[in-house]
ZAMARGU-4260 file (C-alpha; in steps of 0.2 Angstrom, whole numbers, plus 5000, padded with zeros to 4 digits):
<rodrens>
0) 4745/4466/5008 | 4735/4456/4998 | 4716/4453/4993 | 4710/4450/5009 | 4719/4467/5013
5) 4730/4456/5025 | 4748/4461/5029 | 4758/4444/5025 | 4776/4439/5023 | 4780/4429/5007
10) 4788/4413/5012 | 4791/4407/4995 | 4785/4408/4976 | 4775/4392/4971 | 4769/4394/4954
15) 4767/4408/4938 | 4755/4404/4925 | 4765/4395/4911 | 4751/4392/4898 | 4739/4404/4888
20) 4723/4406/4900 | 4710/4418/4891 | 4700/4429/4903 | 4681/4423/4906 | 4678/4442/4908
25) 4686/4449/4890 | 4691/4437/4876 | 4706/4449/4872 | 4714/4448/4888 | 4724/4433/4896
30) 4726/4429/4913 | 4743/4428/4922 | 4742/4421/4940 | 4757/4421/4953 | 4755/4411/4968
35) 4766/4412/4985 | 4765/4402/5001 | 4762/4417/5014 | 4763/4419/5032 | 4749/4431/5039
40) 4755/4445/5050 | 4738/4449/5057 | 4721/4441/5060 | 4710/4437/5047 | 4696/4448/5048
45) 4685/4446/5032 | 4671/4436/5033 | 4676/4416/5028 | 4665/4405/5022 | 4666/4384/5023
50) 4656/4377/5010 | 4656/4381/4991 | 4652/4399/4985 | 4637/4401/4974 | 4641/4408/4956
55) 4628/4418/4950 | 4623/4419/4930 | 4623/4438/4932 | 4638/4442/4943 | 4631/4458/4949
60) 4616/4449/4956 | 4627/4440/4966 | 4637/4454/4972 | 4620/4464/4975 | 4615/4450/4986
65) 4631/4449/4995 | 4635/4467/4998 | 4651/4464/4990 | 4662/4458/4975 | 4673/4444/4982
70) 4671/4430/4995 | 4684/4418/5003 | 4681/4401/5008 | 4693/4389/5017 | 4693/4371/5012
75) 4698/4358/5026 | 4715/4348/5020 | 4707/4332/5018 | 4694/4339/5007 | 4705/4351/4997
80) 4710/4344/4979 | 4710/4350/4961 | 4691/4344/4960 | 4687/4357/4974 | 4692/4373/4964
85) 4686/4379/4949 | 4698/4388/4939 | 4710/4380/4927 | 4726/4388/4935 | 4719/4384/4952
90) 4718/4365/4949 | 4737/4365/4945 | 4741/4375/4959 | 4729/4363/4970 | 4737/4348/4964
95) 4755/4356/4968 | 4749/4360/4986 | 4745/4343/4990 | 4760/4334/4983 | 4770/4347/4994
100) 4758/4343/5009 | 4760/4324/5007 | 4779/4326/5005 | 4780/4337/5021 | 4771/4323/5031
105) 4783/4311/5028
</rodrens>
């Protein structure tokens, strides 16, 4: 089960953070991210966006307006790149995924 409450099959490990990334929420904490390639085992039922998600200066204001604390967005493959994501760790993984995709297409 992952953050969309979607049962998945883990196909492979892609990346684990290999550098220090300070938490944006608590300067005393470090972020450790682990990325996997997965296969969904059920239909996606959460609301999905296809445009950039607005970030609010005061996070609780966005949560109140949206009615939830998380948002999910699909990005078309041709638009997906490290520039299309915000977090430093996500940029590394986006670059890796695009490189893997271009090798698979050959």
